[in-house]
N, CA, C and O atoms as CSV, one atom per row, in Angstrom:
chain,resi,resn,atom,element,x,y,z
A,1,MET,N,N,-138.948,-55.917,182.810
A,1,MET,CA,C,-139.536,-54.961,183.892
A,1,MET,C,C,-138.666,-55.352,185.176
A,1,MET,O,O,-138.495,-56.569,185.261
A,2,LYS,N,N,-138.048,-54.559,186.246
A,2,LYS,CA,C,-137.581,-54.788,187.039
A,2,LYS,C,C,-138.664,-54.780,188.130
A,2,LYS,O,O,-139.075,-53.622,188.201
A,3,LEU,N,N,-139.341,-55.609,189.059
A,3,LEU,CA,C,-139.995,-54.989,190.432
A,3,LEU,C,C,-139.369,-55.316,191.375
A,3,LEU,O,O,-138.733,-56.361,191.514
A,4,PHE,N,N,-139.525,-54.209,192.312
A,4,PHE,CA,C,-139.287,-54.332,193.705
A,4,PHE,C,C,-140.756,-54.826,194.810
A,4,PHE,O,O,-141.551,-53.898,194.961
A,5,LEU,N,N,-141.136,-56.161,195.546
A,5,LEU,CA,C,-141.907,-56.482,196.294
A,5,LEU,C,C,-141.761,-55.267,197.965
A,5,LEU,O,O,-140.797,-55.128,198.719
A,6,ASP,N,N,-143.040,-54.656,198.003
A,6,ASP,CA,C,-142.658,-54.446,199.327
A,6,ASP,C,C,-142.836,-55.848,200.389
A,6,ASP,O,O,-143.453,-56.859,200.054
A,7,THR,N,N,-142.332,-55.707,201.380
A,7,THR,CA,C,-142.993,-56.720,202.827
A,7,THR,C,C,-144.400,-57.164,202.812
A,7,THR,O,O,-144.841,-58.312,202.854
A,8,ASN,N,N,-144.985,-56.100,202.748
A,8,ASN,CA,C,-146.421,-56.701,202.603
A,8,ASN,C,C,-147.156,-57.423,201.610
A,8,ASN,O,O,-148.062,-58.236,201.792
A,9,ILE,N,N,-146.624,-57.003,200.476
A,9,ILE,CA,C,-146.802,-58.258,199.420
A,9,ILE,C,C,-146.823,-59.510,199.660
A,9,ILE,O,O,-147.727,-60.320,199.459
A,10,LEU,N,N,-145.295,-59.720,200.313
A,10,LEU,CA,C,-144.952,-61.171,200.471
A,10,LEU,C,C,-145.837,-61.809,202.042
A,10,LEU,O,O,-146.099,-62.997,202.231
A,11,LEU,N,N,-146.110,-60.864,202.842
A,11,LEU,CA,C,-146.780,-61.031,203.826
A,11,LEU,C,C,-148.211,-61.680,203.621
A,11,LEU,O,O,-148.825,-62.331,204.467
A,12,ASP,N,N,-148.601,-61.395,202.404
A,12,ASP,CA,C,-149.925,-61.195,201.841
A,12,ASP,C,C,-150.203,-62.663,201.692
A,12,ASP,O,O,-151.130,-63.283,202.213
A,13,LEU,N,N,-149.234,-63.142,200.878
A,13,LEU,CA,C,-149.251,-64.882,200.592
A,13,LEU,C,C,-149.190,-65.529,201.574
A,13,LEU,O,O,-150.040,-66.403,201.744
A,14,ILE,N,N,-147.958,-65.270,202.741
A,14,ILE,CA,C,-147.720,-66.077,203.494
A,14,ILE,C,C,-148.789,-66.187,204.803
A,14,ILE,O,O,-149.000,-67.174,205.507
A,15,GLN,N,N,-149.346,-64.939,204.884
A,15,GLN,CA,C,-150.279,-64.744,205.912
A,15,GLN,C,C,-152.123,-65.219,205.241
A,15,GLN,O,O,-153.117,-65.382,205.948
A,16,ASN,N,N,-152.053,-65.315,203.953
A,16,ASN,CA,C,-153.103,-65.859,203.284
A,16,ASN,C,C,-154.193,-64.615,203.717
A,16,ASN,O,O,-155.385,-64.770,203.982
A,17,ARG,N,N,-153.521,-63.493,203.710
A,17,ARG,CA,C,-154.753,-62.251,203.814
A,17,ARG,C,C,-155.390,-61.665,202.428
A,17,ARG,O,O,-155.088,-62.063,201.302
A,18,LYS,N,N,-156.391,-60.575,202.758
A,18,LYS,CA,C,-157.402,-59.867,201.790
A,18,LYS,C,C,-156.271,-59.978,200.689
A,18,LYS,O,O,-156.805,-60.834,199.983
A,19,GLU,N,N,-155.348,-59.759,200.207
A,19,GLU,CA,C,-154.979,-59.595,199.203
A,19,GLU,C,C,-153.823,-60.875,198.248
A,19,GLU,O,O,-152.949,-60.581,197.433
A,20,VAL,N,N,-154.170,-62.072,198.652
A,20,VAL,CA,C,-153.346,-63.081,198.477
A,20,VAL,C,C,-153.673,-63.479,197.091
A,20,VAL,O,O,-152.827,-64.242,196.626
A,21,GLN,N,N,-154.602,-63.203,196.330
A,21,GLN,CA,C,-154.850,-63.303,195.420
A,21,GLN,C,C,-154.142,-62.817,194.343
A,21,GLN,O,O,-153.677,-63.520,193.446
A,22,ASN,N,N,-154.048,-61.497,194.435
A,22,ASN,CA,C,-153.047,-60.737,193.412
A,22,ASN,C,C,-151.482,-60.277,194.073
A,22,ASN,O,O,-150.743,-59.371,193.687
A,23,ALA,N,N,-151.254,-61.414,195.390
A,23,ALA,CA,C,-149.802,-61.887,195.580
A,23,ALA,C,C,-149.208,-62.822,194.650
A,23,ALA,O,O,-148.211,-62.654,193.949
A,24,LYS,N,N,-150.064,-63.964,194.756
A,24,LYS,CA,C,-149.842,-64.806,193.922
A,24,LYS,C,C,-150.063,-64.614,192.657
A,24,LYS,O,O,-149.165,-65.339,192.229
A,25,ALA,N,N,-150.764,-64.030,191.361
A,25,ALA,CA,C,-150.485,-63.119,190.196
A,25,ALA,C,C,-149.255,-63.222,189.879
A,25,ALA,O,O,-148.609,-64.066,189.257
A,26,ILE,N,N,-148.854,-61.643,190.706
A,26,ILE,CA,C,-147.447,-61.301,191.020
A,26,ILE,C,C,-146.543,-61.759,190.923
A,26,ILE,O,O,-145.745,-61.385,190.064
A,27,ILE,N,N,-146.272,-62.797,191.787
A,27,ILE,CA,C,-145.147,-63.750,192.181
A,27,ILE,C,C,-145.275,-64.746,190.901
A,27,ILE,O,O,-144.279,-64.812,190.180
A,28,ASN,N,N,-146.507,-65.593,190.525
A,28,ASN,CA,C,-146.556,-66.655,189.088
A,28,ASN,C,C,-145.984,-65.594,187.831
A,28,ASN,O,O,-145.113,-66.030,187.080
A,29,ALA,N,N,-146.462,-64.320,187.656
A,29,ALA,CA,C,-145.980,-63.731,186.874
A,29,ALA,C,C,-144.475,-63.736,186.759
A,29,ALA,O,O,-143.926,-63.881,185.667
A,30,VAL,N,N,-143.783,-63.571,187.930
A,30,VAL,CA,C,-142.329,-63.397,188.502
A,30,VAL,C,C,-141.712,-64.904,187.918
A,30,VAL,O,O,-140.711,-64.955,187.204
A,31,LYS,N,N,-142.320,-65.850,188.257
A,31,LYS,CA,C,-142.034,-67.603,188.659
A,31,LYS,C,C,-141.483,-67.712,186.814
A,31,LYS,O,O,-140.474,-68.253,186.361
A,32,LYS,N,N,-142.694,-66.908,186.020
A,32,LYS,CA,C,-143.220,-67.422,184.772
A,32,LYS,C,C,-141.656,-66.356,184.277
A,32,LYS,O,O,-141.594,-66.668,183.088
A,33,GLY,N,N,-140.564,-65.441,184.489
A,33,GLY,CA,C,-140.380,-64.887,183.250
A,33,GLY,C,C,-140.583,-63.853,183.097
A,33,GLY,O,O,-139.662,-63.259,182.535
A,34,PHE,N,N,-141.862,-62.975,183.473
A,34,PHE,CA,C,-142.662,-62.025,182.634
A,34,PHE,C,C,-141.881,-60.612,182.891
A,34,PHE,O,O,-141.569,-59.797,182.023
A,35,PHE,N,N,-141.651,-60.524,184.255
A,35,PHE,CA,C,-140.763,-59.716,185.749
A,35,PHE,C,C,-139.750,-60.339,185.615
A,35,PHE,O,O,-139.647,-61.407,185.013
A,36,GLU,N,N,-138.835,-59.703,186.196
A,36,GLU,CA,C,-137.583,-59.794,186.587
A,36,GLU,C,C,-138.055,-59.093,188.581
A,36,GLU,O,O,-138.155,-57.882,188.781
A,37,GLY,N,N,-138.218,-59.921,189.500
A,37,GLY,CA,C,-138.608,-60.202,190.790
A,37,GLY,C,C,-137.574,-59.504,191.708
A,37,GLY,O,O,-136.414,-59.440,191.301
A,38,SER,N,N,-137.840,-59.066,192.705
A,38,SER,CA,C,-136.777,-58.296,193.851
A,38,SER,C,C,-137.231,-57.981,195.212
A,38,SER,O,O,-138.398,-57.628,195.388
A,39,THR,N,N,-136.519,-58.065,196.050
A,39,THR,CA,C,-137.204,-57.821,197.203
A,39,THR,C,C,-135.834,-57.025,197.902
A,39,THR,O,O,-134.926,-56.598,197.188
A,40,ALA,N,N,-135.828,-56.899,199.341
A,40,ALA,CA,C,-135.091,-56.462,200.041
A,40,ALA,C,C,-134.311,-57.311,201.218
A,40,ALA,O,O,-135.074,-57.829,202.033
A,41,LEU,N,N,-132.959,-57.521,201.419
A,41,LEU,CA,C,-132.996,-58.432,202.336
A,41,LEU,C,C,-133.469,-58.261,203.912
A,41,LEU,O,O,-133.656,-59.225,204.654
A,42,ILE,N,N,-133.625,-56.941,204.285
A,42,ILE,CA,C,-134.332,-56.828,205.624
A,42,ILE,C,C,-135.667,-57.378,205.552
A,42,ILE,O,O,-136.039,-57.977,206.561
A,43,THR,N,N,-136.765,-57.278,204.213
A,43,THR,CA,C,-137.896,-57.905,204.012
A,43,THR,C,C,-138.066,-59.691,204.392
A,43,THR,O,O,-139.142,-60.126,204.800
A,44,LEU,N,N,-137.090,-60.417,204.227
A,44,LEU,CA,C,-136.819,-61.618,204.245
A,44,LEU,C,C,-136.425,-61.924,206.290
A,44,LEU,O,O,-136.648,-62.978,206.885
A,45,THR,N,N,-135.939,-60.885,206.787
A,45,THR,CA,C,-135.896,-60.918,208.359
A,45,THR,C,C,-136.810,-60.544,208.761
A,45,THR,O,O,-137.166,-61.216,209.729
A,46,ASN,N,N,-137.877,-59.239,208.372
A,46,ASN,CA,C,-139.057,-58.998,208.950
A,46,ASN,C,C,-140.265,-59.885,208.944
A,46,ASN,O,O,-141.070,-59.931,209.874
A,47,ILE,N,N,-140.380,-60.931,207.301
A,47,ILE,CA,C,-140.941,-61.834,207.721
A,47,ILE,C,C,-141.108,-62.417,208.574
A,47,ILE,O,O,-142.117,-62.442,209.279
A,48,ASP,N,N,-139.683,-63.287,208.726
A,48,ASP,CA,C,-139.458,-64.326,209.550
A,48,ASP,C,C,-139.923,-63.802,211.155
A,48,ASP,O,O,-140.454,-64.502,212.017
A,49,TYR,N,N,-139.629,-62.677,211.228
A,49,TYR,CA,C,-139.691,-62.598,212.833
A,49,TYR,C,C,-141.289,-62.108,213.156
A,49,TYR,O,O,-141.877,-62.286,214.223
A,50,ILE,N,N,-141.913,-61.337,211.752
A,50,ILE,CA,C,-143.420,-61.515,211.710
A,50,ILE,C,C,-144.428,-62.962,211.856
A,50,ILE,O,O,-145.563,-63.035,212.327
A,51,VAL,N,N,-143.841,-63.710,211.457
A,51,VAL,CA,C,-144.950,-64.787,211.094
A,51,VAL,C,C,-144.753,-65.655,212.466
A,51,VAL,O,O,-145.643,-66.200,213.118
A,52,LYS,N,N,-143.128,-65.634,212.770
A,52,LYS,CA,C,-142.809,-66.519,214.182
A,52,LYS,C,C,-143.556,-66.476,214.921
A,52,LYS,O,O,-143.996,-67.440,215.549
A,53,LYS,N,N,-144.059,-64.721,215.082
A,53,LYS,CA,C,-145.143,-64.750,216.184
A,53,LYS,C,C,-146.387,-65.423,216.242
A,53,LYS,O,O,-147.014,-65.581,217.290
A,54,GLN,N,N,-146.699,-65.764,215.290
A,54,GLN,CA,C,-148.285,-67.007,214.420
A,54,GLN,C,C,-147.895,-68.089,214.664
A,54,GLN,O,O,-148.854,-68.855,214.750
A,55,ASN,N,N,-146.566,-68.779,214.894
A,55,ASN,CA,C,-146.615,-69.997,214.466
A,55,ASN,C,C,-146.673,-70.273,213.608
A,55,ASN,O,O,-147.493,-71.192,213.579
A,56,ILE,N,N,-146.120,-69.994,212.242
A,56,ILE,CA,C,-146.039,-70.120,210.761
A,56,ILE,C,C,-144.151,-70.310,210.556
A,56,ILE,O,O,-143.241,-69.630,211.031
A,57,ASP,N,N,-144.117,-71.566,209.624
A,57,ASP,CA,C,-142.702,-71.756,209.904
A,57,ASP,C,C,-142.488,-70.569,208.529
A,57,ASP,O,O,-143.335,-70.547,207.636
A,58,SER,N,N,-141.323,-69.660,208.498
A,58,SER,CA,C,-141.305,-68.760,207.589
A,58,SER,C,C,-140.137,-69.434,206.453
A,58,SER,O,O,-140.051,-69.013,205.299
A,59,LEU,N,N,-139.106,-70.761,207.111
A,59,LEU,CA,C,-137.957,-70.651,206.049
A,59,LEU,C,C,-138.392,-71.374,205.031
A,59,LEU,O,O,-137.426,-71.438,204.270
A,60,LYS,N,N,-139.562,-72.143,204.418
A,60,LYS,CA,C,-139.482,-72.531,203.203
A,60,LYS,C,C,-139.933,-71.374,202.158
A,60,LYS,O,O,-139.527,-71.191,201.010
A,61,PHE,N,N,-140.835,-70.698,202.854
A,61,PHE,CA,C,-141.524,-69.514,201.905
A,61,PHE,C,C,-140.299,-69.082,201.755
A,61,PHE,O,O,-139.803,-69.215,200.636
A,62,ILE,N,N,-139.272,-68.280,203.138
A,62,ILE,CA,C,-137.919,-68.036,202.410
A,62,ILE,C,C,-137.363,-68.372,201.506
A,62,ILE,O,O,-137.171,-67.689,200.500
A,63,GLU,N,N,-137.005,-69.477,201.691
A,63,GLU,CA,C,-136.241,-70.410,200.641
A,63,GLU,C,C,-136.903,-69.952,199.030
A,63,GLU,O,O,-136.500,-69.449,197.982
A,64,PHE,N,N,-137.947,-70.397,199.518
A,64,PHE,CA,C,-138.952,-69.557,197.964
A,64,PHE,C,C,-138.210,-68.828,197.146
A,64,PHE,O,O,-137.536,-69.042,196.138
A,65,ILE,N,N,-138.582,-67.612,198.031
A,65,ILE,CA,C,-138.349,-65.721,197.763
A,65,ILE,C,C,-136.934,-66.377,196.888
A,65,ILE,O,O,-136.917,-66.559,195.670
A,66,ASN,N,N,-135.808,-66.664,197.819
A,66,ASN,CA,C,-134.760,-66.525,197.338
A,66,ASN,C,C,-134.195,-67.304,196.235
A,66,ASN,O,O,-133.108,-67.202,195.667
A,67,SER,N,N,-135.434,-68.314,196.015
A,67,SER,CA,C,-134.819,-69.009,195.021
A,67,SER,C,C,-135.590,-68.323,193.706
A,67,SER,O,O,-135.055,-68.722,192.672
A,68,ASN,N,N,-136.560,-67.517,193.486
A,68,ASN,CA,C,-137.325,-67.107,192.222
A,68,ASN,C,C,-136.957,-65.099,192.436
A,68,ASN,O,O,-137.063,-64.358,191.459
A,69,PHE,N,N,-136.570,-64.583,193.770
A,69,PHE,CA,C,-136.340,-63.399,193.529
A,69,PHE,C,C,-134.841,-63.113,193.884
A,69,PHE,O,O,-134.118,-63.753,194.648
A,70,LYS,N,N,-134.479,-61.728,192.970
A,70,LYS,CA,C,-133.535,-60.937,193.589
A,70,LYS,C,C,-133.269,-60.877,195.063
A,70,LYS,O,O,-134.348,-61.256,195.520
A,71,ILE,N,N,-132.603,-60.668,195.929
A,71,ILE,CA,C,-132.444,-60.507,197.142
A,71,ILE,C,C,-131.371,-58.557,197.293
A,71,ILE,O,O,-130.248,-58.236,197.681
A,72,LEU,N,N,-132.168,-58.058,196.921
A,72,LEU,CA,C,-130.967,-56.251,197.298
A,72,LEU,C,C,-131.164,-55.924,198.839
A,72,LEU,O,O,-132.096,-55.852,199.640
A,73,ASP,N,N,-129.548,-55.737,198.819
A,73,ASP,CA,C,-129.011,-54.917,200.011
A,73,ASP,C,C,-128.869,-53.550,199.935
A,73,ASP,O,O,-129.310,-53.040,198.904
A,74,GLY,N,N,-128.306,-52.726,200.860
A,74,GLY,CA,C,-128.059,-51.456,200.926
A,74,GLY,C,C,-126.557,-51.281,201.710
A,74,GLY,O,O,-125.936,-52.223,202.203
A,75,SER,N,N,-126.182,-50.069,201.710
A,75,SER,CA,C,-125.257,-49.831,201.978
A,75,SER,C,C,-125.425,-48.158,203.179
A,75,SER,O,O,-126.443,-47.487,203.348
A,76,ASN,N,N,-124.150,-47.959,203.748
A,76,ASN,CA,C,-124.212,-46.276,204.216
A,76,ASN,C,C,-124.796,-45.413,203.253
A,76,ASN,O,O,-125.678,-44.598,203.523
A,77,GLU,N,N,-124.310,-45.590,202.142
A,77,GLU,CA,C,-125.137,-44.590,201.149
A,77,GLU,C,C,-126.488,-44.586,201.401
A,77,GLU,O,O,-126.904,-43.625,202.046
A,78,GLU,N,N,-127.297,-45.448,201.041
A,78,GLU,CA,C,-128.626,-45.876,200.956
A,78,GLU,C,C,-129.642,-45.292,202.534
A,78,GLU,O,O,-130.747,-44.787,202.727
A,79,VAL,N,N,-128.638,-45.674,203.258
A,79,VAL,CA,C,-129.326,-44.878,204.617
A,79,VAL,C,C,-129.384,-43.636,204.525
A,79,VAL,O,O,-130.400,-43.022,204.853
A,80,PHE,N,N,-128.189,-42.986,204.012
A,80,PHE,CA,C,-128.257,-41.383,203.847
A,80,PHE,C,C,-129.031,-41.267,203.088
A,80,PHE,O,O,-129.191,-40.049,203.003
A,81,LYS,N,N,-129.726,-41.778,202.370
A,81,LYS,CA,C,-130.710,-41.101,200.957
A,81,LYS,C,C,-132.025,-41.499,201.753
A,81,LYS,O,O,-132.955,-40.695,201.823
A,82,ALA,N,N,-132.084,-42.602,202.283
A,82,ALA,CA,C,-133.528,-42.685,203.007
A,82,ALA,C,C,-133.761,-41.718,204.160
A,82,ALA,O,O,-134.855,-41.456,204.659
A,83,LEU,N,N,-132.713,-41.282,204.472
A,83,LEU,CA,C,-132.700,-40.044,205.568
A,83,LEU,C,C,-133.451,-38.594,205.222
A,83,LEU,O,O,-134.108,-37.834,205.934
A,84,LYS,N,N,-133.098,-38.550,203.929
A,84,LYS,CA,C,-133.392,-37.496,203.147
A,84,LYS,C,C,-134.766,-37.350,202.553
A,84,LYS,O,O,-135.241,-36.451,201.860
A,85,ILE,N,N,-135.459,-38.865,203.165
A,85,ILE,CA,C,-136.740,-38.882,202.238
A,85,ILE,C,C,-137.738,-38.580,203.358
A,85,ILE,O,O,-137.975,-39.303,204.326
A,86,GLU,N,N,-138.332,-37.288,203.043
A,86,GLU,CA,C,-139.489,-36.868,203.900
A,86,GLU,C,C,-140.592,-37.624,204.098
A,86,GLU,O,O,-141.631,-37.627,203.437
A,87,ASN,N,N,-140.246,-38.396,205.246
A,87,ASN,CA,C,-141.351,-39.739,205.146
A,87,ASN,C,C,-140.982,-40.084,206.611
A,87,ASN,O,O,-139.818,-40.009,207.007
A,88,ARG,N,N,-142.123,-40.505,207.484
A,88,ARG,CA,C,-141.623,-40.784,209.013
A,88,ARG,C,C,-141.456,-42.616,208.837
A,88,ARG,O,O,-140.903,-43.234,209.747
A,89,ASP,N,N,-141.705,-42.963,208.258
A,89,ASP,CA,C,-141.456,-44.593,208.497
A,89,ASP,C,C,-139.732,-45.088,207.286
A,89,ASP,O,O,-139.717,-45.581,206.158
A,90,PHE,N,N,-138.795,-44.753,208.009
A,90,PHE,CA,C,-137.698,-45.536,208.024
A,90,PHE,C,C,-137.204,-46.611,207.322
A,90,PHE,O,O,-136.122,-46.770,206.757
A,91,GLU,N,N,-138.430,-47.522,207.478
A,91,GLU,CA,C,-138.305,-49.003,206.732
A,91,GLU,C,C,-138.642,-48.509,205.089
A,91,GLU,O,O,-137.783,-48.524,204.207
A,92,ASP,N,N,-139.735,-48.176,204.932
A,92,ASP,CA,C,-140.366,-47.902,203.711
A,92,ASP,C,C,-139.367,-46.494,202.742
A,92,ASP,O,O,-139.517,-46.251,201.544
A,93,ASN,N,N,-138.517,-45.859,203.577
A,93,ASN,CA,C,-137.631,-44.859,203.377
A,93,ASN,C,C,-136.219,-45.876,202.475
A,93,ASN,O,O,-135.717,-45.618,201.382
A,94,ILE,N,N,-135.946,-46.850,203.271
A,94,ILE,CA,C,-134.961,-47.622,202.880
A,94,ILE,C,C,-135.469,-48.356,201.445
A,94,ILE,O,O,-134.780,-48.280,200.428
A,95,GLN,N,N,-136.855,-49.132,201.491
A,95,GLN,CA,C,-137.001,-49.480,200.664
A,95,GLN,C,C,-136.675,-48.804,199.256
A,95,GLN,O,O,-135.746,-49.129,198.517
A,96,ILE,N,N,-137.476,-47.950,199.061
A,96,ILE,CA,C,-136.842,-46.918,198.388
A,96,ILE,C,C,-135.511,-46.975,197.554
A,96,ILE,O,O,-135.280,-47.232,196.372
A,97,ALA,N,N,-134.614,-46.590,198.780
A,97,ALA,CA,C,-133.555,-45.797,198.374
A,97,ALA,C,C,-133.000,-47.415,197.676
A,97,ALA,O,O,-132.360,-47.395,196.624
A,98,ILE,N,N,-133.326,-48.795,198.390
A,98,ILE,CA,C,-132.655,-49.992,197.623
A,98,ILE,C,C,-133.119,-50.440,196.748
A,98,ILE,O,O,-132.678,-51.433,196.169
A,99,ALA,N,N,-134.377,-49.657,196.363
A,99,ALA,CA,C,-135.007,-49.766,194.573
A,99,ALA,C,C,-134.191,-49.303,193.807
A,99,ALA,O,O,-133.470,-49.944,193.043
A,100,LYS,N,N,-134.253,-47.767,193.995
A,100,LYS,CA,C,-133.361,-46.910,193.335
A,100,LYS,C,C,-131.747,-47.274,192.898
A,100,LYS,O,O,-131.064,-47.007,191.910
A,101,LYS,N,N,-131.543,-47.910,193.971
A,101,LYS,CA,C,-130.187,-48.242,193.426
A,101,LYS,C,C,-130.049,-49.494,192.476
A,101,LYS,O,O,-129.210,-49.759,191.615
A,102,TYR,N,N,-131.033,-50.094,192.877
A,102,TYR,CA,C,-130.776,-51.753,191.744
A,102,TYR,C,C,-131.469,-51.018,190.392
A,102,TYR,O,O,-131.695,-51.683,189.381
A,103,LYS,N,N,-131.745,-49.750,190.465
A,103,LYS,CA,C,-132.761,-49.472,189.230
A,103,LYS,C,C,-134.427,-50.325,188.791
A,103,LYS,O,O,-135.155,-50.637,187.849
A,104,CYS,N,N,-134.323,-50.358,189.885
A,104,CYS,CA,C,-135.901,-51.102,190.079
A,104,CYS,C,C,-137.036,-50.166,189.208
A,104,CYS,O,O,-137.124,-49.045,189.709
A,105,GLU,N,N,-137.777,-50.326,188.222
A,105,GLU,CA,C,-138.867,-49.615,187.523
A,105,GLU,C,C,-140.079,-49.344,188.500
A,105,GLU,O,O,-140.808,-48.360,188.377
A,106,VAL,N,N,-140.242,-50.396,189.578
A,106,VAL,CA,C,-141.838,-50.071,189.835
A,106,VAL,C,C,-141.617,-51.270,191.196
A,106,VAL,O,O,-141.181,-52.420,191.240
A,107,ILE,N,N,-142.299,-50.083,192.457
A,107,ILE,CA,C,-142.465,-50.861,193.526
A,107,ILE,C,C,-143.828,-51.450,193.535
A,107,ILE,O,O,-144.679,-50.935,192.810
A,108,ILE,N,N,-144.123,-52.450,194.260
A,108,ILE,CA,C,-145.447,-53.243,194.509
A,108,ILE,C,C,-145.795,-53.310,195.915
A,108,ILE,O,O,-145.161,-54.132,196.576
A,109,THR,N,N,-146.603,-52.672,196.459
A,109,THR,CA,C,-147.093,-52.408,197.772
A,109,THR,C,C,-148.539,-52.090,198.249
A,109,THR,O,O,-149.011,-51.073,197.740
A,110,ASN,N,N,-149.331,-52.754,199.119
A,110,ASN,CA,C,-150.456,-52.382,199.800
A,110,ASN,C,C,-150.352,-51.441,200.647
A,110,ASN,O,O,-151.458,-51.324,201.175
A,111,ASP,N,N,-149.424,-50.488,201.193
A,111,ASP,CA,C,-149.007,-49.645,201.828
A,111,ASP,C,C,-150.016,-48.533,201.792
A,111,ASP,O,O,-149.705,-47.770,200.878
A,112,LYS,N,N,-150.825,-48.234,202.259
A,112,LYS,CA,C,-151.446,-46.447,201.627
A,112,LYS,C,C,-150.255,-45.522,201.883
A,112,LYS,O,O,-149.888,-44.533,201.249
A,113,LYS,N,N,-149.824,-46.008,202.806
A,113,LYS,CA,C,-149.383,-44.755,203.312
A,113,LYS,C,C,-147.641,-44.529,202.739
A,113,LYS,O,O,-146.830,-43.681,203.111
A,114,PHE,N,N,-147.511,-45.424,201.911
A,114,PHE,CA,C,-145.783,-45.690,201.031
A,114,PHE,C,C,-145.821,-44.278,199.951
A,114,PHE,O,O,-146.639,-43.926,199.101
A,115,PRO,N,N,-144.599,-43.717,200.410
A,115,PRO,CA,C,-144.519,-42.335,199.833
A,115,PRO,C,C,-144.287,-42.355,197.987
A,115,PRO,O,O,-143.437,-43.047,197.427
A,116,LYS,N,N,-144.893,-41.777,197.549
A,116,LYS,CA,C,-144.812,-41.668,196.602
A,116,LYS,C,C,-143.944,-40.141,195.723
A,116,LYS,O,O,-143.463,-39.219,196.381
A,117,ASN,N,N,-143.917,-40.183,194.324
A,117,ASN,CA,C,-142.988,-39.287,193.783
A,117,ASN,C,C,-141.440,-39.218,194.127
A,117,ASN,O,O,-140.738,-38.217,194.272
A,118,GLN,N,N,-141.121,-40.504,194.212
A,118,GLN,CA,C,-140.117,-40.724,194.591
A,118,GLN,C,C,-139.262,-41.381,193.535
A,118,GLN,O,O,-138.653,-42.417,193.800
A,119,GLY,N,N,-139.186,-40.722,192.152
A,119,GLY,CA,C,-138.627,-41.080,191.056
A,119,GLY,C,C,-138.609,-42.357,190.875
A,119,GLY,O,O,-137.767,-42.917,190.173
A,120,ILE,N,N,-139.709,-43.050,191.606
A,120,ILE,CA,C,-139.880,-44.376,191.071
A,120,ILE,C,C,-141.415,-44.619,191.255
A,120,ILE,O,O,-142.081,-44.165,192.186
A,121,GLU,N,N,-141.919,-45.463,190.153
A,121,GLU,CA,C,-143.155,-46.070,190.003
A,121,GLU,C,C,-143.500,-47.066,191.467
A,121,GLU,O,O,-142.869,-47.994,191.972
A,122,VAL,N,N,-144.729,-46.422,191.833
A,122,VAL,CA,C,-145.199,-47.273,193.614
A,122,VAL,C,C,-146.769,-47.183,193.088
A,122,VAL,O,O,-147.372,-46.123,192.918
A,123,LEU,N,N,-147.332,-48.566,192.856
A,123,LEU,CA,C,-148.474,-49.302,192.810
A,123,LEU,C,C,-148.814,-50.418,193.429
A,123,LEU,O,O,-148.099,-51.405,193.599
A,124,ASN,N,N,-150.456,-50.183,193.935
A,124,ASN,CA,C,-150.674,-51.407,194.821
A,124,ASN,C,C,-150.854,-52.483,194.004
A,124,ASN,O,O,-150.881,-52.334,192.783
A,125,SER,N,N,-150.996,-53.685,194.590
A,125,SER,CA,C,-150.804,-54.884,193.834
A,125,SER,C,C,-152.192,-55.277,192.648
A,125,SER,O,O,-152.205,-56.197,191.830
A,126,GLU,N,N,-153.150,-54.359,192.875
A,126,GLU,CA,C,-154.341,-54.154,192.007
A,126,GLU,C,C,-154.155,-53.559,191.042
A,126,GLU,O,O,-154.701,-53.854,189.979
A,127,GLU,N,N,-153.307,-52.543,191.191
A,127,GLU,CA,C,-153.208,-51.214,190.328
A,127,GLU,C,C,-151.694,-51.953,189.349
A,127,GLU,O,O,-151.215,-51.224,188.480
A,128,PHE,N,N,-151.278,-52.876,189.495
A,128,PHE,CA,C,-149.782,-53.641,188.834
A,128,PHE,C,C,-150.411,-54.209,188.093
A,128,PHE,O,O,-150.411,-53.839,186.919
A,129,ILE,N,N,-151.406,-55.641,188.626
A,129,ILE,CA,C,-151.986,-56.089,187.648
A,129,ILE,C,C,-153.303,-55.804,186.796
A,129,ILE,O,O,-153.824,-56.519,185.940
A,130,GLU,N,N,-153.635,-54.740,187.201
A,130,GLU,CA,C,-154.516,-54.007,185.932
A,130,GLU,C,C,-153.335,-53.028,184.406
A,130,GLU,O,O,-153.480,-52.819,183.201
A,131,LYS,N,N,-152.437,-52.766,185.291
A,131,LYS,CA,C,-151.632,-51.975,184.087
A,131,LYS,C,C,-150.845,-53.317,183.287
A,131,LYS,O,O,-150.824,-53.492,182.069
A,132,TYR,N,N,-150.315,-54.056,184.170
A,132,TYR,CA,C,-149.079,-54.898,183.488
A,132,TYR,C,C,-149.571,-56.332,183.167
A,132,TYR,O,O,-149.215,-56.808,182.089
A,133,ILE,N,N,-150.414,-57.129,184.056
A,133,ILE,CA,C,-150.550,-58.455,183.859
A,133,ILE,C,C,-152.072,-58.686,182.691
A,133,ILE,O,O,-152.097,-59.324,181.638
A,134,LEU,N,N,-152.983,-58.065,183.227
A,134,LEU,CA,C,-153.977,-58.366,182.672
A,134,LEU,C,C,-154.392,-57.687,180.877
A,134,LEU,O,O,-155.438,-58.017,180.318
């Protein structure tokens, strides 16, 4: 199964946030080959930008993600598709368009406002673990 991880799942891990154990479980399942993990290229730049402000060295983490996940990019076509999604968070829309381009089956996000009903399953980390790992 092809998974797409939203930026906040990876931030849960690197920033040791509330959902860190769920993020670890999902990433370990990807590392073990149970799932094909992916994320958007923009996610890596966002992580670097966000954690640099907190004096966290993101480069080793980004290297880990790059070694274990497919890094997906978009084009003008995904921008046009993202603009058509009725949601004010353009970054979420881009991630949906990229995930669909690469035929990901599930987007995992802990963003409660992440758009649903876009032709791709959207689950939070706890829901994903309950449905596909346990």
